[in-house]
Structure formats: C-alpha cells, structure tokens
C-alpha positions in Angstrom: 35.7 11.0 -50.5 35.8 12.8 -47.3 31.9 13.4 -47.6 31.6 9.6 -47.8 33.4 9.0 -44.6 31.5 11.9 -42.9 28.1 10.2 -43.9 29.4 6.8 -42.6 30.4 8.3 -39.4 27.2 10.0 -39.1 25.0 6.9 -39.7 27.1 4.8 -37.3 27.4 7.4 -34.4 24.3 9.3 -34.7 21.6 6.9 -35.7 23.0 3.0 -35.6 24.6 3.8 -32.3 21.5 5.3 -30.9 19.2 2.4 -29.6 15.9 4.5 -30.1 16.6 5.1 -33.8 18.1 1.5 -34.2 15.1 -0.2 -33.0 12.9 2.2 -35.0 14.8 1.2 -38.0 14.5 -2.5 -37.1 10.9 -2.3 -36.7 10.5 -0.6 -40.0 12.4 -3.2 -41.6 10.4 -6.1 -40.0 7.1 -4.3 -40.9 8.2 -3.9 -44.6 9.2 -7.5 -44.7 5.5 -8.3 -43.5 4.3 -6.1 -46.4 2.5 -3.4 -44.1 1.4 -0.3 -45.8 3.5 2.9 -45.7 1.5 4.6 -43.1 1.8 1.5 -40.7 5.5 1.3 -41.3 6.1 5.0 -40.5 3.7 4.8 -37.4 5.4 1.6 -36.1 8.8 2.7 -36.5 8.1 6.1 -34.7 6.1 4.4 -31.9 8.9 2.0 -31.4 11.5 5.0 -31.2 9.2 7.0 -28.9 8.8 3.8 -26.7 12.7 3.8 -26.1 12.8 7.5 -25.2 10.0 6.8 -22.8 12.3 4.1 -21.1 15.3 6.5 -20.7 12.9 9.2 -19.2 11.5 6.4 -16.7 15.2 5.3 -15.7 16.1 8.7 -15.0 13.1 8.9 -12.5 14.0 5.5 -11.1 17.3 6.4 -10.3 16.1 9.7 -8.6 13.8 7.9 -6.4 15.9 5.1 -5.6 19.0 7.3 -4.4 17.4 8.3 -0.9 16.3 4.9 -0.2 19.8 3.5 -0.8 21.4 6.0 1.6 19.1 4.9 4.2 19.5 1.5 3.7 23.1 1.7 3.9 23.0 3.9 7.0 20.3 1.5 8.7 21.9 -1.9 7.9 25.5 -1.2 7.3 25.3 -2.7 3.8 24.0 -2.1 0.3 20.2 -2.7 -0.4 18.8 -3.4 -3.9 15.4 -3.3 -5.2 15.0 -6.0 -8.2 13.2 -4.3 -10.9 13.8 -5.4 -14.3 12.8 -2.4 -15.9 14.7 -0.1 -13.8 18.0 -1.8 -14.4 17.5 -2.3 -18.1 16.6 1.6 -18.4 19.8 2.6 -16.6 21.7 0.2 -18.7 20.4 1.9 -22.0 22.7 5.0 -22.0 25.9 2.9 -21.9 24.9 -0.4 -24.0 21.9 0.5 -25.8 23.1 -0.3 -29.4 24.7 -3.6 -28.2 21.6 -4.7 -26.6 19.7 -3.8 -29.6 22.1 -5.9 -31.9 22.3 -8.7 -29.5 18.5 -9.1 -29.1 17.9 -9.2 -33.0 20.8 -11.7 -33.3 19.3 -13.9 -30.3 15.9 -13.8 -31.8 17.3 -15.2 -35.1 19.1 -17.9 -33.4 16.2 -19.0 -31.3 14.2 -19.4 -34.5 16.9 -21.3 -36.1 17.1 -23.7 -33.3 13.3 -23.9 -33.2 13.2 -24.9 -36.6 16.1 -27.3 -36.8 16.0 -29.0 -33.4 13.2 -30.8 -31.1 12.7 -27.5 -29.4 9.9 -26.2 -31.6 9.2 -23.2 -29.1 9.0 -19.6 -30.3 9.7 -17.1 -27.2 7.2 -14.3 -27.7 7.5 -12.5 -24.2 9.3 -9.5 -26.0 9.9 -7.6 -22.9 11.8 -10.5 -21.2 14.0 -10.9 -24.2 15.1 -7.4 -24.0 15.7 -7.7 -20.2 17.9 -11.0 -20.9 19.7 -9.3 -23.8 20.7 -6.4 -21.5 21.8 -8.8 -18.7 24.0 -10.7 -21.3 25.4 -7.7 -22.6 26.3 -6.4 -19.2 28.1 -9.4 -18.0 29.9 -9.8 -21.4 30.9 -6.1 -21.7 31.8 -6.1 -18.0 34.2 -9.1 -18.6 36.3 -7.1 -21.0 35.0 -8.5 -24.2 35.2 -6.6 -27.4 31.8 -5.5 -28.9 31.6 -8.0 -31.7 32.1 -11.0 -29.4 29.5 -9.5 -26.9 27.0 -9.4 -29.6 27.9 -12.8 -31.3 28.3 -14.6 -28.1 25.7 -13.2 -26.4 23.2 -13.7 -29.4 24.0 -17.2 -29.2 23.3 -17.3 -25.3 20.0 -15.6 -25.7 19.0 -17.8 -28.6 19.6 -20.9 -26.4 18.1 -19.9 -23.3 14.9 -18.7 -25.3 14.2 -22.3 -26.7 15.4 -24.3 -23.9 13.7 -22.9 -20.7 10.3 -23.5 -22.1 11.2 -26.8 -23.0 12.5 -27.6 -19.4 9.4 -26.3 -17.8 7.0 -28.0 -20.4 6.1 -31.2 -18.4 4.8 -28.9 -15.5 3.1 -26.4 -17.9 1.3 -29.3 -19.7 0.1 -30.4 -16.0 -1.6 -27.0 -15.9 -2.9 -26.5 -19.4 -3.6 -30.3 -20.3 -1.8 -30.1 -23.7 1.2 -28.8 -25.7 -0.9 -25.7 -27.3 1.2 -23.1 -25.1 4.5 -23.0 -23.1 5.8 -20.6 -20.6 7.8 -18.0 -22.1 8.9 -16.0 -18.8 12.5 -16.0 -17.1 11.3 -17.0 -13.8 11.3 -20.6 -15.2 13.5 -22.0 -12.3 11.0 -20.9 -10.0 8.2 -22.5 -11.5 10.0 -25.7 -12.0 10.8 -25.7 -8.3 7.5 -24.8 -7.2 6.1 -27.9 -9.2 8.7 -30.1 -7.6 8.0 -28.9 -4.1 4.0 -29.1 -4.7 4.7 -32.7 -5.5 6.8 -33.4 -2.4 4.4 -31.6 0.1 1.0 -32.2 -1.5 1.0 -34.7 -3.6 -2.2 -36.4 -4.5 -3.8 -35.5 -0.9 -3.9 -31.9 -0.8 -7.2 -30.2 -2.2 -7.1 -27.7 -4.9 -6.8 -24.0 -4.1 -9.8 -23.4 -6.3 -11.9 -24.8 -3.5 -11.1 -21.7 -1.6 -13.1 -18.3 -1.7 -10.6 -15.4 -1.4 -11.7 -11.7 -0.9 -12.2 -9.7 -4.0 -10.4 -6.8 -2.3 -7.0 -8.4 -2.8 -7.4 -8.1 -6.4 -6.4 -4.5 -6.7 -2.8 -5.7 -6.6 -2.9 -7.1 -10.2 -2.5 -3.5 -11.3 1.4 -3.4 -11.5 1.5 0.6 -11.1 -0.4 0.3 -7.9 1.4 -2.8 -6.6 4.9 -1.0 -7.3 3.9 2.4 -5.7 2.3 0.6 -2.6 5.3 -1.8 -2.3 7.7 1.3 -2.4 5.8 3.6 -0.1 5.7 0.8 2.7 9.5 0.0 2.1 10.2 3.7 2.3 8.1 4.3 5.5 9.7 1.1 7.4 13.4 1.9 6.2 12.9 5.9 7.0 11.6 5.1 10.6 14.7 2.6 11.0 17.2 4.9 9.8 15.7 8.0 11.7 16.0 6.0 15.0 19.6 4.8 14.2 21.1 7.7 12.7 19.5 10.5 14.2 17.3 13.6 12.9 20.0 15.6 11.4 21.6 12.9 9.4 18.4 11.4 8.2 16.7 14.4 7.2 19.8 14.8 4.6 19.1 11.6 3.1 16.9 13.2 0.8 19.2 16.3 -0.1 20.9 16.7 -3.4 24.6 17.5 -3.8 24.1 21.0 -3.0 22.4 20.1 0.4 18.8 21.5 -0.9 15.8 19.4 -0.4 16.7 18.0 3.1 13.5 17.1 5.3 12.9 19.9 7.7 10.9 17.9 10.2 9.6 14.2 11.1 6.3 14.6 9.4 8.1 16.1 6.3 10.6 13.4 6.3 8.1 10.5 6.2 6.0 12.3 3.7 9.1 12.7 1.4 9.7 9.0 1.8 5.7 8.4 0.7 6.5 10.7 -2.4 9.6 8.9 -3.5 7.7 5.8 -3.3 4.8 6.9 -5.3 7.3 8.4 -7.8 9.0 5.1 -8.2 5.6 3.6 -9.2 5.2 6.3 -11.8 8.8 5.9 -13.1 8.1 2.1 -13.5 5.1 2.6 -15.1 6.7 5.1 -17.7 9.2 2.4 -18.4 6.6 -0.3 -19.0 4.6 1.9 -21.2 7.7 2.8 -22.9 8.6 -1.1 -23.3 5.1 -1.9 -24.4 5.1 0.6 -27.0 8.3 -0.9 -28.4 7.2 -4.3 -28.2 3.4 -3.6 -29.5 5.6 -2.9 -32.9 8.6 -5.6 -32.6 6.4 -8.6 -31.5 3.9 -8.6 -34.1 6.7 -8.3 -36.8 8.5 -11.0 -34.9 5.7 -13.2 -34.7 4.8 -13.0 -38.3 8.3 -13.9 -39.1 8.4 -16.7 -36.7 5.3 -18.2 -38.2 6.8 -18.5 -41.7 10.1 -19.9 -40.5 8.8 -22.2 -37.7 5.5 -23.7 -39.0 3.7 -25.5 -36.3 5.7 -23.8 -33.4 4.5 -23.8 -29.8 4.2 -20.1 -28.4 6.0 -19.6 -25.2 4.2 -16.8 -23.6 4.4 -14.6 -20.6 3.7 -15.8 -17.0 0.1 -14.5 -16.7 -0.9 -16.9 -19.2 -1.3 -19.5 -16.7 -3.1 -17.1 -14.3 -6.8 -18.3 -15.5 -6.1 -21.9 -14.9 -6.0 -21.5 -10.8 -7.0 -17.8 -9.9 -7.0 -18.5 -6.1 -3.5 -20.2 -6.3 -2.2 -16.8 -7.9 -3.0 -14.9 -4.6 -1.9 -17.7 -2.6 1.6 -18.0 -4.4 2.0 -14.3 -4.3 1.6 -14.0 -0.6 3.7 -17.0 0.2 6.4 -15.8 -2.1 6.5 -12.3 -0.4 6.8 -13.9 3.0 9.7 -16.2 1.5 11.1 -12.7 0.3 10.8 -11.2 3.8 12.3 -14.4 5.6 15.2 -14.2 2.9 15.7 -10.4 3.8 15.9 -11.2 7.4 18.6 -13.9 6.6 20.5 -11.6 4.5 20.3 -8.8 7.3 21.2 -11.2 10.2 23.7 -13.5 8.6 24.7 -13.3 5.0 25.3 -9.6 4.9 27.2 -9.0 7.8 29.2 -12.1 7.4 29.8 -12.5 3.8 29.0 -8.9 2.3 25.9 -9.9 0.6 23.6 -6.9 -0.4 20.2 -6.7 1.0 17.4 -7.4 -1.6 14.3 -5.7 -0.7 11.1 -7.7 -1.8 9.1 -5.9 -4.1 5.3 -6.6 -4.8 5.6 -6.7 -8.6 7.9 -9.4 -9.0 6.7 -11.4 -6.2 3.1 -11.0 -7.6 4.0 -12.2 -11.1 6.5 -14.9 -10.5 5.1 -16.1 -7.2 1.6 -16.0 -8.6 2.8 -18.4 -11.5 4.9 -20.2 -9.0 1.5 -20.8 -7.1 -0.3 -22.2 -10.1 2.6 -24.4 -10.7 2.7 -25.8 -7.2 -1.1 -26.1 -7.0 -1.0 -28.2 -10.2 1.2 -30.9 -8.6 0.3 -30.4 -4.8 -2.8 -28.4 -4.3 -3.0 -25.9 -1.6 -0.1 -27.0 0.1 1.9 -27.2 -3.1 0.9 -23.5 -3.8 1.7 -22.4 -0.5 5.2 -24.1 -0.3 5.9 -23.6 -4.1 5.5 -19.8 -3.7 7.6 -19.7 -0.9 10.3 -21.5 -2.4 10.0 -18.9 -5.4 10.5 -16.1 -2.9 13.5 -17.4 -1.5 15.2 -17.8 -5.0 14.4 -14.2 -6.1 15.8 -13.0 -3.1 19.2 -15.0 -2.5 19.9 -15.2 -6.5 19.8 -11.3 -7.1 22.0 -10.9 -4.1 24.7 -13.2 -5.8 24.1 -11.7 -9.2 25.0 -8.0 -8.5 28.5 -9.4 -7.8 29.2 -10.1 -11.5 27.5 -6.9 -13.0 30.2 -4.6 -12.5 29.4 -1.0 -11.9 25.6 -1.9 -12.4 25.9 -3.9 -9.1 25.9 -0.5 -7.1 22.7 1.0 -8.8 20.4 0.3 -5.8 18.4 -2.1 -8.2 19.1 -5.2 -10.5 17.2 -8.0 -12.3 14.7 -9.7 -10.4 13.5 -13.1 -11.8 15.2 -16.6 -11.1 16.6 -17.2 -14.5 18.3 -13.7 -14.7 20.0 -14.9 -11.5 21.2 -18.4 -12.0 22.1 -17.8 -15.8 23.9 -14.4 -15.2 26.0 -15.9 -12.1 27.0 -18.8 -14.3 27.9 -16.8 -17.1 29.6 -13.9 -15.1 31.9 -16.3 -13.0 33.0 -18.1 -16.4 33.8 -14.9 -17.8 36.1 -14.2 -15.0 38.4 -17.1 -16.6 39.6 -14.6 -19.2 38.9 -13.8 -22.8 39.6 -17.2 -24.3 38.8 -19.8 -21.5 35.9 -17.3 -20.4 34.4 -17.3 -23.8 35.0 -21.4 -24.2 33.3 -21.8 -20.8 30.2 -19.5 -21.7 29.9 -21.5 -24.8 29.9 -24.9 -22.9 27.3 -23.5 -20.6 25.1 -22.7 -23.6 25.5 -26.2 -25.3 24.9 -28.0 -22.0 21.7 -26.1 -21.4 20.7 -26.8 -25.1 21.4 -30.4 -24.7 19.7 -30.8 -21.4 16.6 -29.1 -22.8 16.8 -31.6 -25.8 16.9 -34.5 -23.6 14.2 -33.3 -21.5 11.7 -32.6 -24.6 12.4 -36.2 -26.0 12.2 -38.2 -22.9 9.6 -36.2 -20.8 7.6 -34.1 -23.0 7.2 -36.4 -26.0 6.4 -39.4 -23.8 3.5 -37.3 -21.7 5.6 -37.8 -18.4 3.3 -36.6 -15.4 5.1 -34.8 -12.9 2.5 -35.6 -10.4 0.9 -38.9 -11.2 -2.1 -40.1 -9.2 -3.5 -36.4 -8.8 -6.5 -35.5 -10.8 -5.9 -32.9 -13.6 -7.0 -29.4 -13.1 -11.0 -29.1 -14.0 -11.0 -25.6 -15.8 -10.2 -22.0 -15.4 -10.9 -20.2 -12.2 -13.1 -21.6 -9.4 -14.8 -24.8 -9.0 -13.4 -28.1 -7.8 -11.8 -31.0 -9.4 -14.4 -33.0 -8.0 -17.1 -31.1 -9.7 -15.8 -32.3 -13.1 -15.1 -36.0 -12.1 -11.5 -37.5 -11.7 -9.7 -37.4 -15.0 -7.4 -40.3 -15.4 -4.9 -41.1 -18.3 -4.1 -38.2 -20.5 -7.6 -37.0 -21.4 -8.4 -33.4 -20.2 -11.4 -31.6 -19.6 -12.5 -28.5 -21.7 -11.1 -25.3 -20.4 -13.8 -22.7 -20.2 -13.1 -19.1 -21.3 -12.2 -16.7 -18.5 -14.7 -14.4 -17.0 -15.6 -11.5 -19.2 -14.2 -13.0 -22.4 -16.2 -12.2 -25.4 -18.3 -14.9 -26.9 -16.7 -16.9 -29.8 -18.1 -16.7 -33.3 -20.7 -19.3 -34.4 -19.3 -22.3 -36.1 -19.7 -22.5 -39.7 -22.8 -24.5 -40.7 -20.9 -26.8 -43.2 -18.6 -27.7 -40.5 -21.3 -28.3 -37.9 -23.3 -30.6 -40.3 -20.3 -32.7 -41.1 -19.8 -33.1 -37.4 -23.3 -34.5 -36.9 -23.0 -36.7 -39.9 -19.6 -38.1 -38.5 -21.2 -39.2 -35.4 
C-alpha cells in the first residue's frame, strides 16, 4: 500500500499544489465538458499552464525592478512607498498561495453562478483576470489572519461569489445611463470609483454641463491606450523624479548604492549612469508587467471561454458583466479627461500622504501609476460624463484618483508580509473590500469568520435591494439630462433630446467590421409588419 500513498502524495504535492499544473487540469476538464476536440483540450491545458509560468517569471522581474525604487522612496521620504499594480502583487503571491488561489477562484465562480441562477442578480462576471486578482486578495487576507486552508477556500469562495454578482448590480443604474439598456453590466473591481464618479457628476454637472463628446482632443494622447507603453512611461518618470530627490537628500555615495545587489555589485558609477539605471529599471518594469499580462491573458484565453459556455447553460438569459473598457466607446473624450483628472487626483493624494498622513500616522506613500489611472479613471470619466457632462467627467475622474490612492494606502495594513512588497492592489474595490474583511479577520477565528460572513450577506442583500428598487424600476440617476447620443464624437444635440426611456441606436465604433446582411426572410417579415 505504500505505493498508493506515494502516488497520492505525488499528485497532491507535485501537481495539485502547483498552481500552473492545477489551472491546466481545470482548463482541460472545462474544455472536455464543452465537448472540445482532443487537440483543443491538450492545447488549451498547455497554454493555461504556460500562462501561469509566465506570470511567475514576470513577478520575478517586477520584484527586481521595484527594489531600488523602494529604497529610494524610503530614503527620500522616510516612509514606505508602493506602486499599486494588480498583476505584480498577484504574481508575487503565486509562490506562496498559488494552489489556494486556484481552488478559491473556481469555487467563487461556481458560487457566483448559483447566485446568478437563484437570486435576482442575473449577472455573470466574465472579467477573468479581475476574478483572479480578487481571489488572490481574499486568499492573502484570510491566510494572513491564520485561518486553515479549507476555511480560506470555502469562506473566500463564498465572498468572491458574492462580490462577483453584487457589484455589477450596484453599478447598473449608472451603467444603464451610459449604454441605454440592460444588455451589459460592468464587471470590473473599480466599481465604487465608478459609482462615486456618477454621483459626483450629478452633483457638479447635472443637466447643464455639456457632454465631453462636444470636445476635440489631440490624437497624440491616444498612445497611452497601450498598457505596456503607459506602464513603462509612468515608471520611467517616477524613477527619474524619485532618483533626483533621493540624490539631493542622501548624497551621491548612498544614492548610487540603491542599485547595488546584496554583494554591492551593480552600483551606479556617476550621475549619468545613476539616472540611466533608473530609466532602465522603469522600462524593465513595463516589460515585466507586459509579461505578466501576457501570462494572464494566456490563462484566461482558455479559462474564460470554458466558464462562459458553462455559465450560458447554468444561467440562461444572464447579463454579462464585462471589463471596464466596454464603456470606453460610449464617450471616448471622457476617457482621456477622466484619466488626466484621476492622475491629478493621485498626485494630490500623494502630496497629502507625503506631507500629513505619512509622517503623522505612518501611512505608506502610494505612487500614481498611469495604467490603473487610465483604465479606472477613464471609465470613471465616462460615468461622470453620463450624469454630469464635462464637469462630471473631470470631477468624477478626480474622485476616482483620490480613492485609488488612499484605499491602497490602508489596504497594505491588512496584507501581512505582502504589505512590504513595494506594490499592492490598485483598484477601488480591492481596497474597501480587503480593508473590511482584513479588519474583521482580526477579531479571531470564530468571530472573524462570522463577521466576514455577515459582510458578504449584507453586501448581497444590498445588491438585491438595488436591483429590485432601482434597476428593475428604471430609476434614472440623472433625471432631466439627455441620454448619450451614441459612440464617440457627436453632440447630444445632434441626435435631439431623448426623453423617457427610449434610446438612440448606438453606432459601431470606428474600424469595426460591417455586420452580416440580414436574412431575406426576416427583412420581408419586417416590411410586411409595418
């Protein structure tokens, strides 16, 4: 019987406990369930496995590129500085919690499908990478609290499933203001920022402020849509600014040693070399995040189709909750305005942390990164524009920038050892959800578990209330304001004022392929019914 024990130990320790292999197996099972061919099953499983290995490789590069920056920030400001990058912190956590994250993610998706099937919240969260990010956050918070692995997986799976169906429902009144119907929902864990932007837009803009789509913005800024370019540029700028401040405060000898390894090798030799090392590290960070993103996309390119197919069978007529860029075509100018406003809010928040909250209360410095501010700030701009026009887009993006600066600064306090990794989760929902659960976990195993269950139940009940009282009754978060006239440019005045709950047809975005011709029979039926 020893050989049976040996086989079991091998399967558990060498395969099921290795997240790359586990995800590959789960992908294979999902593809088999969808009746894919043997070649598709093998190829999909291998791609998912390779994707996880890419995530691990990217995480190693991220850590190496962030270490010198962390040294310089601590020396220049006397406090810890972090760069909120979801991919980076997830990659770092895989080494210790990879298997738990994988099981928690699968259970959370199953719970979300059950909730979507048997509650009024018929939302299927299809933004797979954010599901992975939230699963990682929950695993870190619960494991850091000292909970056993089975409890981490079961409790975390429930909490993940709840947040996957609840947040799309909470934001749906504002999402409908953008899209005009219930065909899609937002499935991105920056939801609190989008709701705050929509509320702020109504307060500052209301029905008087004109739409951002009446503006013409320079095409030269659109290169920032490339996440690798945006990441590398933001990190190069941060490295240069921090390097100069650190050089001025610490002196050349100390500053040059920031790039040295444990043996003292690799230190800068002069000022020019010192600055260019910072540029190189900033570019390396962009490469590292690109590697992690490619790894995540490789994994999810196989997982999401399988999950989506299963979801269609389990929850007929479900509303797909999709990534933040799904709203970008509805107000492209608002995307750039929201991004710039969010980044300004991040800079102001950094100043507050540096001058007041850091020295007085020990809060870490949160450096504004272009990527989280572009995607969440851009979406916040669209939500703000939908309820308050130009002023709403500016103010809404600014509020989002403050949220994704202060919330990560508090979140690092409940992440245990991961709070000192010079990076953390960046989007708003990771912040408030992690802070609530992390502080509840400090109450102890029993009361902490009960408190976290109550947080999940309250969130689910609130979402059901919003769905029934606001979404199902077509509540308008900005009454009196014309609804968006279409995708991209164009004034709402061009399409006329829209009243009631009728909506203009949304044209396809520029460059989209033409739709297939309508069937002749369907066209004749339409004409005969007129």
